[in-house]
C-alpha positions, -999 to 999 in steps of 0.1 A, spaced: -488 332 541 -452 321 533 -456 290 554 -488 280 536 -473 286 501 -440 267 509 -461 238 522 -480 237 489 -446 234 471 -438 202 489 -472 185 492 -472 147 490 -474 117 513 -471 126 550 -437 110 555 -408 119 578 -374 104 572 -356 107 606 -319 103 611 -299 101 643 -271 119 625 -267 138 593 -255 116 564 -224 121 544 -229 142 513 -216 133 478 -182 148 485 -177 127 516 -183 154 542 -212 158 565 -242 174 549 -256 205 567 -293 208 572 -294 228 540 -329 219 527 -361 212 545 -384 214 515 -365 202 484 -392 183 465 -384 164 433 -404 171 402 -401 147 372 -397 169 341 -420 154 314 -421 124 337 -388 105 336 -376 111 300 -344 91 305 -366 61 313 -394 62 288 -406 85 259 -412 120 273 -446 131 284 -461 97 280 -480 77 307 -450 53 308 -427 83 316 -450 95 344 -453 61 359 -415 57 358 -411 91 376 -435 80 403 -416 46 407 -384 66 409 -396 87 438 -408 119 423 -430 140 445 -444 160 416 -449 154 379 -443 181 354 -459 182 319 -467 205 290 -502 211 276 -512 221 241 -546 220 224 -556 202 192 -575 218 164 -608 203 178 -601 216 213 -587 186 231 -558 193 256 -529 169 249 -494 165 265 -468 178 242 -439 201 247 -432 213 212 -455 233 190 -452 206 164 -451 168 167 -421 165 144 -393 160 170 -413 139 195 -434 116 174 -435 95 142 -457 122 126 -455 157 113 -475 189 118 -484 215 143 -505 203 173 -529 232 168 -535 220 132 -541 184 140 -573 168 154 -574 148 185 -579 116 164 -548 124 143 -528 130 175 -541 97 190 -528 78 160 -492 90 166 -466 74 188 -440 93 208 -405 82 199 -384 108 218 -369 87 246 -359 51 254 -383 22 251 -411 13 228 -430 42 211 -460 52 232 -492 71 225 -496 108 232 -517 111 263 -546 135 267 -545 158 297 -576 140 310 -557 107 310 -530 120 333 -555 139 356 -575 107 360 -543 88 369 -533 112 398 -568 122 410 -572 112 446 -535 107 452 -509 129 469 -491 134 436 -490 170 425 -488 182 389 -469 212 376 -490 217 344 -473 241 320 -497 259 297 -478 262 264 -487 288 237 -525 285 230 -547 299 203 -565 322 227 -580 325 262 -607 299 255 -580 272 253 -564 284 286 -598 284 302 -606 249 289 -574 235 303 -578 251 337 -614 240 341 -604 204 332 -577 205 359 -600 221 385 -628 195 379 -605 165 380 -599 163 417 -561 161 410 -536 184 428 -527 208 400 -505 239 399 -509 260 367 -477 274 354 -465 292 323 -440 316 308 -469 338 298 -488 360 322 -517 364 298 -522 326 297 -521 324 335 -546 353 338 -571 335 315 -566 302 333 -570 319 367 -603 335 356 -617 301 348 -603 282 378 -594 307 405 -587 281 432 -557 266 414 -523 279 424 -503 299 398 -466 298 391 -449 320 366 -418 306 348 -389 329 343 -355 324 327 -326 345 315 -343 350 282 -379 353 292 -391 371 323 -426 386 319 -440 409 345 -468 391 364 -486 423 372 -513 417 398 -514 379 393 -517 362 428 -487 339 423 -481 310 447 -446 305 432 -420 312 406 -401 288 385 -366 299 377 -339 286 355 -306 276 371 -289 309 360 -314 331 377 -321 310 409 -295 328 430 -297 327 468 -306 364 468 -334 358 442 -347 328 461 -347 348 494 -366 376 477 -393 353 464 -397 337 497 -400 371 514 -428 379 489 -446 346 499 -438 327 468 -423 292 466 -394 286 442 -390 258 417 -357 255 397 -353 239 363 -339 218 347 -313 203 371 -297 170 361 -266 165 382 -255 165 419 -237 199 416 -269 215 404 -290 198 431 -266 210 457 -268 245 444 -306 244 446 -305 231 481 -280 256 493 -301 284 478 -331 271 498 -352 263 467 -385 245 474 -384 221 445 -361 210 417 -373 200 382 -353 172 367 -350 147 339 -335 123 365 -360 119 393 -344 86 405 -310 103 410 -324 135 424 -345 114 449 -314 95 461 -294 127 464 -321 145 483 -327 117 507 -290 114 514 -282 151 517 -315 167 529 -326 143 557 -357 163 566 -368 172 531 -395 145 527 -418 160 553 -449 167 534 -479 188 542 -509 166 532 -533 195 538 -516 219 515 -540 235 489 
C-alpha cells in the first residue's frame, strides 16, 4: 500500500538520473542520499515567471522542470470551474467581484495581472485538463470553497473524464467527500496547516499536504506509516528544500520550480525516478 501511494506522489516521465558519486550540496559538502522521491510541484504554475494560475504560468513551470502542476479551482455563477486562488478577482485581475457572483463570460473578459509579464486570461479548468491529458504531468487540483456539493461533484467529474492525471486536494473534508462520491477513482489529499487541520474521518486519503511548520520528520514518518504520501508547501529557498528532503517528504510545492528542480537534481541524485504506472 505505502509503496503504491508513494509512487503516485512522484509519477511522471520514467527517467533515472544516475551518478557515479554523490554531488556536492549547496553548502559544499557531499549530499547524503536524503531523498528518493522529492518531486517538484509548481505552485499556481510558476508565478515568478508569469501571472499566477494562467496557462503561461503552467507552461513556464513545465519548461522549468516541474513534475507536477498545482492550481486552485472555483466555480462561476453559471457553474463553470475556473482557475483562481482568491474568492474575489480583485487582487489577481483587472476586475472586481466574487468569482461565485460572476458569469463565465465576465471572467473570460478579465486579465490576470498578478505576476510578471503581460496580463493573461483566466483559464477554465477544462483548458488546463486538455493541456495535460495524455501526458505524464500530474495536477494537484485544490478545490477551494464552493457553493455546495454540486460544484465539488462537477469539478471532480470534469477531472475524471479528462484523461489527465489529477489528484484532488482541499483544506475541507466535506469538499473532498463530495468530490470523491462523484469521482471515486481520483486520489485524495487533505491539506493541513498550523491554522487549519480538519479531521478527514473515513476519507481514503492517498496523501496529506502539510505546511512547512507541521511537516516535521516525526509527522512525515507517521503519515508514511499510515500509507499516505506527504506534500509540503510553500517552499521557496534551498534551506526549506533541504528540510523537506531531510524529512523524507515526497514532494515540495514551490513558487520557484526552476530553482527547486536544480536543487533537487544536485542534492537528490535518485529523486527523478518516476513510476509511470502509478494511478
